PDB file as gemmi writes it, atoms N, CA and C in Angstrom:
CRYST1    1.000    1.000    1.000  90.00  90.00  90.00 P 1                      
ATOM      1  N   MET A   1      -6.390-104.751 114.254  1.00  0.00           N  
ATOM      2  CA  MET A   1      -5.137-104.949 113.400  1.00  0.00           C  
ATOM      3  C   MET A   1      -4.152-105.669 114.241  1.00  0.00           C  
ATOM      4  N   ALA A   2      -4.172-105.366 115.545  1.00  0.00           N  
ATOM      5  CA  ALA A   2      -3.098-106.064 116.283  1.00  0.00           C  
ATOM      6  C   ALA A   2      -3.195-107.702 116.242  1.00  0.00           C  
ATOM      7  N   THR A   3      -4.505-108.128 116.386  1.00  0.00           N  
ATOM      8  CA  THR A   3      -4.908-109.424 116.492  1.00  0.00           C  
ATOM      9  C   THR A   3      -4.503-110.028 115.048  1.00  0.00           C  
ATOM     10  N   VAL A   4      -4.830-109.262 113.870  1.00  0.00           N  
ATOM     11  CA  VAL A   4      -4.446-109.778 112.705  1.00  0.00           C  
ATOM     12  C   VAL A   4      -2.854-109.804 112.529  1.00  0.00           C  
ATOM     13  N   GLY A   5      -2.238-108.935 113.005  1.00  0.00           N  
ATOM     14  CA  GLY A   5      -0.832-109.094 112.976  1.00  0.00           C  
ATOM     15  C   GLY A   5      -0.200-110.041 113.752  1.00  0.00           C  
ATOM     16  N   ILE A   6      -0.830-110.395 114.865  1.00  0.00           N  
ATOM     17  CA  ILE A   6      -0.202-111.400 115.643  1.00  0.00           C  
ATOM     18  C   ILE A   6      -0.536-112.889 115.198  1.00  0.00           C  
ATOM     19  N   PHE A   7      -1.824-113.056 114.629  1.00  0.00           N  
ATOM     20  CA  PHE A   7      -2.049-114.526 114.193  1.00  0.00           C  
ATOM     21  C   PHE A   7      -1.896-114.720 112.822  1.00  0.00           C  
ATOM     22  N   LEU A   8      -2.059-113.828 111.947  1.00  0.00           N  
ATOM     23  CA  LEU A   8      -1.878-114.083 110.541  1.00  0.00           C  
ATOM     24  C   LEU A   8      -0.522-114.738 110.122  1.00  0.00           C  
ATOM     25  N   PRO A   9       0.611-114.304 110.617  1.00  0.00           N  
ATOM     26  CA  PRO A   9       1.847-114.981 110.153  1.00  0.00           C  
ATOM     27  C   PRO A   9       1.775-116.420 110.608  1.00  0.00           C  
ATOM     28  N   ALA A  10       1.219-116.761 111.813  1.00  0.00           N  
ATOM     29  CA  ALA A  10       1.191-118.215 112.193  1.00  0.00           C  
ATOM     30  C   ALA A  10       0.335-118.999 111.221  1.00  0.00           C  
ATOM     31  N   PHE A  11      -0.849-118.476 110.848  1.00  0.00           N  
ATOM     32  CA  PHE A  11      -1.696-119.199 109.901  1.00  0.00           C  
ATOM     33  C   PHE A  11      -0.902-119.349 108.590  1.00  0.00           C  
ATOM     34  N   GLY A  12      -0.199-118.297 108.261  1.00  0.00           N  
ATOM     35  CA  GLY A  12       0.513-118.425 106.912  1.00  0.00           C  
ATOM     36  C   GLY A  12       1.566-119.361 107.011  1.00  0.00           C  
ATOM     37  N   PHE A  13       2.324-119.569 107.950  1.00  0.00           N  
ATOM     38  CA  PHE A  13       3.367-120.597 108.202  1.00  0.00           C  
ATOM     39  C   PHE A  13       2.689-121.870 108.295  1.00  0.00           C  
ATOM     40  N   VAL A  14       1.645-122.191 108.768  1.00  0.00           N  
ATOM     41  CA  VAL A  14       0.886-123.494 108.808  1.00  0.00           C  
ATOM     42  C   VAL A  14       0.571-123.803 107.376  1.00  0.00           C  
ATOM     43  N   ALA A  15      -0.156-122.816 106.736  1.00  0.00           N  
ATOM     44  CA  ALA A  15      -0.552-123.148 105.386  1.00  0.00           C  
ATOM     45  C   ALA A  15       0.590-123.390 104.416  1.00  0.00           C  
ATOM     46  N   LEU A  16       1.763-122.714 104.602  1.00  0.00           N  
ATOM     47  CA  LEU A  16       2.986-123.138 103.815  1.00  0.00           C  
ATOM     48  C   LEU A  16       3.488-124.356 104.166  1.00  0.00           C  
ATOM     49  N   SER A  17       3.589-124.806 105.343  1.00  0.00           N  
ATOM     50  CA  SER A  17       4.193-125.876 105.738  1.00  0.00           C  
ATOM     51  C   SER A  17       3.544-127.169 105.685  1.00  0.00           C  
ATOM     52  N   ARG A  18       2.168-127.073 105.597  1.00  0.00           N  
ATOM     53  CA  ARG A  18       1.350-128.292 105.525  1.00  0.00           C  
ATOM     54  C   ARG A  18       1.691-129.177 104.384  1.00  0.00           C  
ATOM     55  N   PRO A  19       1.988-128.853 103.165  1.00  0.00           N  
ATOM     56  CA  PRO A  19       2.395-129.760 102.239  1.00  0.00           C  
ATOM     57  C   PRO A  19       3.735-130.339 102.346  1.00  0.00           C  
ATOM     58  N   LEU A  20       4.572-129.652 103.258  1.00  0.00           N  
ATOM     59  CA  LEU A  20       5.954-130.200 103.427  1.00  0.00           C  
ATOM     60  C   LEU A  20       6.007-131.105 104.513  1.00  0.00           C  
ATOM     61  N   LEU A  21       4.943-131.474 105.362  1.00  0.00           N  
ATOM     62  CA  LEU A  21       5.175-132.315 106.570  1.00  0.00           C  
ATOM     63  C   LEU A  21       4.951-133.726 106.424  1.00  0.00           C  
ATOM     64  N   PRO A  22       4.277-134.315 105.475  1.00  0.00           N  
ATOM     65  CA  PRO A  22       4.418-135.839 105.277  1.00  0.00           C  
ATOM     66  C   PRO A  22       5.760-136.408 105.172  1.00  0.00           C  
ATOM     67  N   ARG A  23       6.620-135.768 104.433  1.00  0.00           N  
ATOM     68  CA  ARG A  23       7.936-136.404 104.230  1.00  0.00           C  
ATOM     69  C   ARG A  23       8.802-136.445 105.582  1.00  0.00           C  
ATOM     70  N   PRO A  24       8.952-135.322 106.318  1.00  0.00           N  
ATOM     71  CA  PRO A  24       9.692-135.410 107.708  1.00  0.00           C  
ATOM     72  C   PRO A  24       8.906-136.409 108.586  1.00  0.00           C  
ATOM     73  N   ARG A  25       7.648-136.502 108.492  1.00  0.00           N  
ATOM     74  CA  ARG A  25       6.808-137.441 109.448  1.00  0.00           C  
ATOM     75  C   ARG A  25       7.203-138.818 109.295  1.00  0.00           C  
ATOM     76  N   ARG A  26       7.690-139.296 108.130  1.00  0.00           N  
ATOM     77  CA  ARG A  26       8.160-140.678 107.972  1.00  0.00           C  
ATOM     78  C   ARG A  26       9.459-141.003 108.568  1.00  0.00           C  
ATOM     79  N   SER A  27      10.110-139.860 108.900  1.00  0.00           N  
ATOM     80  CA  SER A  27      11.377-140.091 109.577  1.00  0.00           C  
ATOM     81  C   SER A  27      11.173-140.211 111.092  1.00  0.00           C  
ATOM     82  N   PRO A  28      11.695-141.242 111.752  1.00  0.00           N  
ATOM     83  CA  PRO A  28      11.377-141.558 113.183  1.00  0.00           C  
ATOM     84  C   PRO A  28      11.975-140.306 114.129  1.00  0.00           C  
ATOM     85  N   VAL A  29      13.222-139.838 113.812  1.00  0.00           N  
ATOM     86  CA  VAL A  29      13.659-138.815 114.544  1.00  0.00           C  
ATOM     87  C   VAL A  29      12.953-137.493 114.296  1.00  0.00           C  
ATOM     88  N   LEU A  30      12.713-137.141 113.148  1.00  0.00           N  
ATOM     89  CA  LEU A  30      11.857-135.937 112.851  1.00  0.00           C  
ATOM     90  C   LEU A  30      10.631-135.920 113.342  1.00  0.00           C  
ATOM     91  N   SER A  31       9.998-137.200 113.248  1.00  0.00           N  
ATOM     92  CA  SER A  31       8.540-137.283 113.859  1.00  0.00           C  
ATOM     93  C   SER A  31       8.533-137.148 115.210  1.00  0.00           C  
ATOM     94  N   ALA A  32       9.514-137.678 115.889  1.00  0.00           N  
ATOM     95  CA  ALA A  32       9.712-137.496 117.424  1.00  0.00           C  
ATOM     96  C   ALA A  32       9.899-136.106 117.886  1.00  0.00           C  
ATOM     97  N   LEU A  33      10.784-135.298 116.979  1.00  0.00           N  
ATOM     98  CA  LEU A  33      11.079-133.934 117.244  1.00  0.00           C  
ATOM     99  C   LEU A  33       9.742-133.101 117.105  1.00  0.00           C  
ATOM    100  N   LEU A  34       9.005-133.378 116.022  1.00  0.00           N  
ATOM    101  CA  LEU A  34       7.645-132.745 115.845  1.00  0.00           C  
ATOM    102  C   LEU A  34       6.619-133.006 116.856  1.00  0.00           C  
ATOM    103  N   ASP A  35       6.715-134.189 117.504  1.00  0.00           N  
ATOM    104  CA  ASP A  35       5.855-134.577 118.580  1.00  0.00           C  
ATOM    105  C   ASP A  35       6.189-133.904 119.759  1.00  0.00           C  
ATOM    106  N   GLY A  36       7.487-133.619 120.018  1.00  0.00           N  
ATOM    107  CA  GLY A  36       8.035-132.952 121.118  1.00  0.00           C  
ATOM    108  C   GLY A  36       7.778-131.410 121.135  1.00  0.00           C  
ATOM    109  N   VAL A  37       7.739-130.908 119.910  1.00  0.00           N  
ATOM    110  CA  VAL A  37       7.397-129.533 119.690  1.00  0.00           C  
ATOM    111  C   VAL A  37       5.901-129.294 119.924  1.00  0.00           C  
ATOM    112  N   ASN A  38       5.148-130.327 119.535  1.00  0.00           N  
ATOM    113  CA  ASN A  38       3.609-130.121 119.909  1.00  0.00           C  
ATOM    114  C   ASN A  38       3.374-130.222 121.373  1.00  0.00           C  
ATOM    115  N   VAL A  39       4.046-131.065 122.076  1.00  0.00           N  
ATOM    116  CA  VAL A  39       3.846-131.272 123.543  1.00  0.00           C  
ATOM    117  C   VAL A  39       4.202-129.939 124.139  1.00  0.00           C  
ATOM    118  N   ALA A  40       5.513-129.487 123.761  1.00  0.00           N  
ATOM    119  CA  ALA A  40       6.020-128.280 124.374  1.00  0.00           C  
ATOM    120  C   ALA A  40       5.035-126.965 124.226  1.00  0.00           C  
ATOM    121  N   SER A  41       4.404-126.936 123.061  1.00  0.00           N  
ATOM    122  CA  SER A  41       3.446-125.860 122.650  1.00  0.00           C  
ATOM    123  C   SER A  41       2.230-125.894 123.628  1.00  0.00           C  
ATOM    124  N   LEU A  42       1.757-127.166 123.820  1.00  0.00           N  
ATOM    125  CA  LEU A  42       0.510-127.435 124.597  1.00  0.00           C  
ATOM    126  C   LEU A  42       0.995-127.064 126.080  1.00  0.00           C  
ATOM    127  N   ALA A  43       1.929-127.354 126.492  1.00  0.00           N  
ATOM    128  CA  ALA A  43       2.480-127.216 127.929  1.00  0.00           C  
ATOM    129  C   ALA A  43       2.625-125.616 128.057  1.00  0.00           C  
ATOM    130  N   LEU A  44       3.193-124.998 127.131  1.00  0.00           N  
ATOM    131  CA  LEU A  44       3.192-123.442 127.131  1.00  0.00           C  
ATOM    132  C   LEU A  44       1.874-122.818 127.158  1.00  0.00           C  
ATOM    133  N   MET A  45       0.910-123.238 126.440  1.00  0.00           N  
ATOM    134  CA  MET A  45      -0.417-122.912 126.570  1.00  0.00           C  
ATOM    135  C   MET A  45      -1.154-123.032 127.921  1.00  0.00           C  
ATOM    136  N   ALA A  46      -0.738-124.338 128.345  1.00  0.00           N  
ATOM    137  CA  ALA A  46      -1.388-124.650 129.806  1.00  0.00           C  
ATOM    138  C   ALA A  46      -0.914-123.486 130.757  1.00  0.00           C  
ATOM    139  N   VAL A  47       0.506-123.428 130.923  1.00  0.00           N  
ATOM    140  CA  VAL A  47       1.043-122.442 131.851  1.00  0.00           C  
ATOM    141  C   VAL A  47       0.475-121.050 131.611  1.00  0.00           C  
ATOM    142  N   VAL A  48       0.387-120.579 130.361  1.00  0.00           N  
ATOM    143  CA  VAL A  48      -0.070-119.251 130.171  1.00  0.00           C  
ATOM    144  C   VAL A  48      -1.599-119.192 130.541  1.00  0.00           C  
ATOM    145  N   THR A  49      -2.435-120.234 130.456  1.00  0.00           N  
ATOM    146  CA  THR A  49      -3.850-120.112 130.736  1.00  0.00           C  
ATOM    147  C   THR A  49      -3.816-120.140 132.324  1.00  0.00           C  
ATOM    148  N   TRP A  50      -2.927-120.977 132.986  1.00  0.00           N  
ATOM    149  CA  TRP A  50      -2.953-120.921 134.534  1.00  0.00           C  
ATOM    150  C   TRP A  50      -2.663-119.455 134.998  1.00  0.00           C  
ATOM    151  N   GLN A  51      -1.508-118.909 134.459  1.00  0.00           N  
ATOM    152  CA  GLN A  51      -1.146-117.494 134.862  1.00  0.00           C  
ATOM    153  C   GLN A  51      -2.201-116.504 134.606  1.00  0.00           C  
ATOM    154  N   LEU A  52      -2.857-116.700 133.442  1.00  0.00           N  
ATOM    155  CA  LEU A  52      -3.991-115.592 133.183  1.00  0.00           C  
ATOM    156  C   LEU A  52      -5.140-115.844 134.211  1.00  0.00           C  
ATOM    157  N   ALA A  53      -5.354-116.900 134.514  1.00  0.00           N  
ATOM    158  CA  ALA A  53      -6.501-117.373 135.413  1.00  0.00           C  
ATOM    159  C   ALA A  53      -6.238-116.833 136.779  1.00  0.00           C  
ATOM    160  N   ARG A  54      -5.066-116.967 137.192  1.00  0.00           N  
ATOM    161  CA  ARG A  54      -4.577-116.452 138.445  1.00  0.00           C  
ATOM    162  C   ARG A  54      -4.664-114.906 138.568  1.00  0.00           C  
ATOM    163  N   THR A  55      -4.510-114.171 137.391  1.00  0.00           N  
ATOM    164  CA  THR A  55      -4.488-112.786 137.485  1.00  0.00           C  
ATOM    165  C   THR A  55      -5.899-112.414 137.265  1.00  0.00           C  
ATOM    166  N   ALA A  56      -6.716-112.955 136.583  1.00  0.00           N  
ATOM    167  CA  ALA A  56      -8.012-112.625 136.168  1.00  0.00           C  
ATOM    168  C   ALA A  56      -9.091-112.793 137.150  1.00  0.00           C  
ATOM    169  N   LEU A  57      -8.993-114.052 137.876  1.00  0.00           N  
ATOM    170  CA  LEU A  57     -10.030-114.562 138.806  1.00  0.00           C  
ATOM    171  C   LEU A  57      -9.646-114.013 140.209  1.00  0.00           C  
ATOM    172  N   VAL A  58     -10.102-112.798 140.517  1.00  0.00           N  
ATOM    173  CA  VAL A  58      -9.670-112.244 141.747  1.00  0.00           C  
ATOM    174  C   VAL A  58     -10.687-111.958 142.780  1.00  0.00           C  
ATOM    175  N   ASP A  59     -11.970-112.224 142.417  1.00  0.00           N  
ATOM    176  CA  ASP A  59     -13.128-111.981 143.335  1.00  0.00           C  
ATOM    177  C   ASP A  59     -14.237-112.985 142.989  1.00  0.00           C  
ATOM    178  N   GLY A  60     -15.228-112.906 143.790  1.00  0.00           N  
ATOM    179  CA  GLY A  60     -16.331-113.801 143.459  1.00  0.00           C  
ATOM    180  C   GLY A  60     -17.063-113.514 142.161  1.00  0.00           C  
ATOM    181  N   LEU A  61     -17.134-112.116 141.775  1.00  0.00           N  
ATOM    182  CA  LEU A  61     -17.780-111.820 140.552  1.00  0.00           C  
ATOM    183  C   LEU A  61     -16.995-112.508 139.411  1.00  0.00           C  
ATOM    184  N   THR A  62     -15.838-112.324 139.244  1.00  0.00           N  
ATOM    185  CA  THR A  62     -15.092-112.840 138.285  1.00  0.00           C  
ATOM    186  C   THR A  62     -15.134-114.300 138.148  1.00  0.00           C  
ATOM    187  N   ILE A  63     -14.937-114.894 139.293  1.00  0.00           N  
ATOM    188  CA  ILE A  63     -15.082-116.420 139.372  1.00  0.00           C  
ATOM    189  C   ILE A  63     -16.407-117.052 138.903  1.00  0.00           C  
ATOM    190  N   ALA A  64     -17.502-116.251 139.419  1.00  0.00           N  
ATOM    191  CA  ALA A  64     -18.909-116.681 138.845  1.00  0.00           C  
ATOM    192  C   ALA A  64     -18.998-116.438 137.423  1.00  0.00           C  
ATOM    193  N   LEU A  65     -18.399-115.352 136.868  1.00  0.00           N  
ATOM    194  CA  LEU A  65     -18.458-114.985 135.426  1.00  0.00           C  
ATOM    195  C   LEU A  65     -17.854-116.075 134.680  1.00  0.00           C  
ATOM    196  N   ALA A  66     -16.723-116.435 135.080  1.00  0.00           N  
ATOM    197  CA  ALA A  66     -15.916-117.553 134.414  1.00  0.00           C  
ATOM    198  C   ALA A  66     -16.487-118.890 134.426  1.00  0.00           C  
ATOM    199  N   LEU A  67     -17.064-119.126 135.693  1.00  0.00           N  
ATOM    200  CA  LEU A  67     -17.851-120.508 135.705  1.00  0.00           C  
ATOM    201  C   LEU A  67     -19.167-120.606 134.896  1.00  0.00           C  
ATOM    202  N   THR A  68     -19.798-119.411 134.824  1.00  0.00           N  
ATOM    203  CA  THR A  68     -20.886-119.263 133.959  1.00  0.00           C  
ATOM    204  C   THR A  68     -20.700-119.497 132.507  1.00  0.00           C  
ATOM    205  N   SER A  69     -19.607-118.803 132.248  1.00  0.00           N  
ATOM    206  CA  SER A  69     -19.230-118.758 130.747  1.00  0.00           C  
ATOM    207  C   SER A  69     -18.747-120.101 130.402  1.00  0.00           C  
ATOM    208  N   GLU A  70     -18.014-120.926 131.385  1.00  0.00           N  
ATOM    209  CA  GLU A  70     -17.562-122.212 130.995  1.00  0.00           C  
ATOM    210  C   GLU A  70     -18.806-123.182 130.837  1.00  0.00           C  
ATOM    211  N   VAL A  71     -19.889-122.998 131.681  1.00  0.00           N  
ATOM    212  CA  VAL A  71     -21.076-123.816 131.473  1.00  0.00           C  
ATOM    213  C   VAL A  71     -21.623-123.478 130.115  1.00  0.00           C  
ATOM    214  N   LEU A  72     -21.923-122.296 129.915  1.00  0.00           N  
ATOM    215  CA  LEU A  72     -22.583-121.805 128.591  1.00  0.00           C  
ATOM    216  C   LEU A  72     -21.770-122.312 127.439  1.00  0.00           C  
ATOM    217  N   LEU A  73     -20.449-122.204 127.476  1.00  0.00           N  
ATOM    218  CA  LEU A  73     -19.580-122.707 126.311  1.00  0.00           C  
ATOM    219  C   LEU A  73     -19.615-124.156 126.094  1.00  0.00           C  
ATOM    220  N   PHE A  74     -19.496-124.857 127.128  1.00  0.00           N  
ATOM    221  CA  PHE A  74     -19.170-126.437 126.850  1.00  0.00           C  
ATOM    222  C   PHE A  74     -20.534-127.226 126.890  1.00  0.00           C  
ATOM    223  N   ARG A  75     -21.494-126.754 127.865  1.00  0.00           N  
ATOM    224  CA  ARG A  75     -22.791-127.381 127.910  1.00  0.00           C  
ATOM    225  C   ARG A  75     -23.716-127.062 126.714  1.00  0.00           C  
ATOM    226  N   PHE A  76     -23.833-125.658 126.398  1.00  0.00           N  
ATOM    227  CA  PHE A  76     -24.821-125.274 125.581  1.00  0.00           C  
ATOM    228  C   PHE A  76     -24.304-124.686 124.194  1.00  0.00           C  
ATOM    229  N   ARG A  77     -22.971-124.860 124.023  1.00  0.00           N  
ATOM    230  CA  ARG A  77     -22.124-124.567 122.977  1.00  0.00           C  
ATOM    231  C   ARG A  77     -22.529-123.133 122.404  1.00  0.00           C  
ATOM    232  N   THR A  78     -22.529-122.171 123.381  1.00  0.00           N  
ATOM    233  CA  THR A  78     -22.863-120.818 123.193  1.00  0.00           C  
ATOM    234  C   THR A  78     -21.666-120.200 122.361  1.00  0.00           C  
ATOM    235  N   ASN A  79     -21.974-119.391 121.332  1.00  0.00           N  
ATOM    236  CA  ASN A  79     -21.045-118.671 120.510  1.00  0.00           C  
ATOM    237  C   ASN A  79     -20.158-117.722 121.536  1.00  0.00           C  
ATOM    238  N   SER A  80     -18.690-117.850 121.416  1.00  0.00           N  
ATOM    239  CA  SER A  80     -17.895-117.092 122.213  1.00  0.00           C  
ATOM    240  C   SER A  80     -18.092-115.574 122.097  1.00  0.00           C  
ATOM    241  N   ALA A  81     -18.663-115.054 121.040  1.00  0.00           N  
ATOM    242  CA  ALA A  81     -18.901-113.706 120.838  1.00  0.00           C  
ATOM    243  C   ALA A  81     -19.972-113.231 121.859  1.00  0.00           C  
ATOM    244  N   TRP A  82     -20.932-114.121 121.948  1.00  0.00           N  
ATOM    245  CA  TRP A  82     -22.028-113.727 122.871  1.00  0.00           C  
ATOM    246  C   TRP A  82     -21.495-113.756 124.401  1.00  0.00           C  
ATOM    247  N   LEU A  83     -20.572-114.578 124.653  1.00  0.00           N  
ATOM    248  CA  LEU A  83     -19.857-114.618 125.963  1.00  0.00           C  
ATOM    249  C   LEU A  83     -19.177-113.317 126.245  1.00  0.00           C  
ATOM    250  N   VAL A  84     -18.413-113.015 125.274  1.00  0.00           N  
ATOM    251  CA  VAL A  84     -17.725-111.737 125.578  1.00  0.00           C  
ATOM    252  C   VAL A  84     -18.608-110.525 125.707  1.00  0.00           C  
ATOM    253  N   LEU A  85     -19.605-110.463 124.796  1.00  0.00           N  
ATOM    254  CA  LEU A  85     -20.629-109.424 125.104  1.00  0.00           C  
ATOM    255  C   LEU A  85     -21.241-109.453 126.391  1.00  0.00           C  
ATOM    256  N   GLY A  86     -21.631-110.745 126.787  1.00  0.00           N  
ATOM    257  CA  GLY A  86     -22.281-110.954 128.186  1.00  0.00           C  
ATOM    258  C   GLY A  86     -21.340-110.487 129.307  1.00  0.00           C  
ATOM    259  N   GLY A  87     -20.084-110.784 129.123  1.00  0.00           N  
ATOM    260  CA  GLY A  87     -19.056-110.348 130.169  1.00  0.00           C  
ATOM    261  C   GLY A  87     -19.016-108.923 130.236  1.00  0.00           C  
ATOM    262  N   ALA A  88     -18.986-108.248 129.104  1.00  0.00           N  
ATOM    263  CA  ALA A  88     -18.774-106.801 129.128  1.00  0.00           C  
ATOM    264  C   ALA A  88     -20.051-106.105 129.713  1.00  0.00           C  
ATOM    265  N   VAL A  89     -21.268-106.687 129.457  1.00  0.00           N  
ATOM    266  CA  VAL A  89     -22.537-106.175 130.037  1.00  0.00           C  
ATOM    267  C   VAL A  89     -22.421-106.349 131.589  1.00  0.00           C  
ATOM    268  N   VAL A  90     -22.000-107.514 132.039  1.00  0.00           N  
ATOM    269  CA  VAL A  90     -21.935-107.714 133.513  1.00  0.00           C  
ATOM    270  C   VAL A  90     -20.892-106.843 134.065  1.00  0.00           C  
ATOM    271  N   GLY A  91     -19.706-106.715 133.424  1.00  0.00           N  
ATOM    272  CA  GLY A  91     -18.668-105.714 133.961  1.00  0.00           C  
ATOM    273  C   GLY A  91     -19.237-104.393 134.065  1.00  0.00           C  
ATOM    274  N   LEU A  92     -19.890-103.913 133.037  1.00  0.00           N  
ATOM    275  CA  LEU A  92     -20.448-102.511 132.967  1.00  0.00           C  
ATOM    276  C   LEU A  92     -21.528-102.278 134.111  1.00  0.00           C  
ATOM    277  N   ALA A  93     -22.375-103.333 134.202  1.00  0.00           N  
ATOM    278  CA  ALA A  93     -23.370-103.486 135.353  1.00  0.00           C  
ATOM    279  C   ALA A  93     -22.737-103.339 136.640  1.00  0.00           C  
ATOM    280  N   ALA A  94     -21.743-104.225 136.898  1.00  0.00           N  
ATOM    281  CA  ALA A  94     -21.080-104.222 138.331  1.00  0.00           C  
ATOM    282  C   ALA A  94     -20.389-102.945 138.640  1.00  0.00           C  
ATOM    283  N   ARG A  95     -19.843-102.303 137.420  1.00  0.00           N  
ATOM    284  CA  ARG A  95     -19.141-100.981 137.592  1.00  0.00           C  
ATOM    285  C   ARG A  95     -20.289 -99.925 138.125  1.00  0.00           C  
ATOM    286  N   ALA A  96     -21.316 -99.832 137.425  1.00  0.00           N  
ATOM    287  CA  ALA A  96     -22.485 -98.937 137.660  1.00  0.00           C  
ATOM    288  C   ALA A  96     -23.057 -99.112 139.004  1.00  0.00           C  
ATOM    289  N   LEU A  97     -23.010-100.260 139.393  1.00  0.00           N  
ATOM    290  CA  LEU A  97     -23.644-100.582 140.792  1.00  0.00           C  
ATOM    291  C   LEU A  97     -22.607-100.365 141.847  1.00  0.00           C  
ATOM    292  N   GLY A  98     -21.300-100.131 141.490  1.00  0.00           N  
ATOM    293  CA  GLY A  98     -20.290 -99.977 142.484  1.00  0.00           C  
ATOM    294  C   GLY A  98     -19.873-101.256 143.116  1.00  0.00           C  
ATOM    295  N   LEU A  99     -19.900-102.510 142.497  1.00  0.00           N  
ATOM    296  CA  LEU A  99     -19.542-103.594 142.894  1.00  0.00           C  
ATOM    297  C   LEU A  99     -18.070-103.957 142.712  1.00  0.00           C  
ATOM    298  N   THR A 100     -17.306-102.995 141.767  1.00  0.00           N  
ATOM    299  CA  THR A 100     -16.082-103.291 141.464  1.00  0.00           C  
ATOM    300  C   THR A 100     -15.239-101.931 141.722  1.00  0.00           C  
TER     301      THR A 100                                                      
END                                                                             
């Protein structure tokens, strides 16, 4: 429910604003403003990704798990649900073996 509460309004705003965007896009000033907002949002996502990576990748196991997931995702197009499940299994196994 929390995920729905966080993301649903954003999807709603995008759906509602989609028909309204072609007109402002014809204006050079508003088009530049919208481009700036896009760049700012990408920069924000990059900074948050960097901070999350610094917090989450704390030992060899988490780094190996992240690299393995990256290869499986980008090379083999593995569904992210399987990656989450695999990460949970590896985490539980590491905890059971006393590795964490």
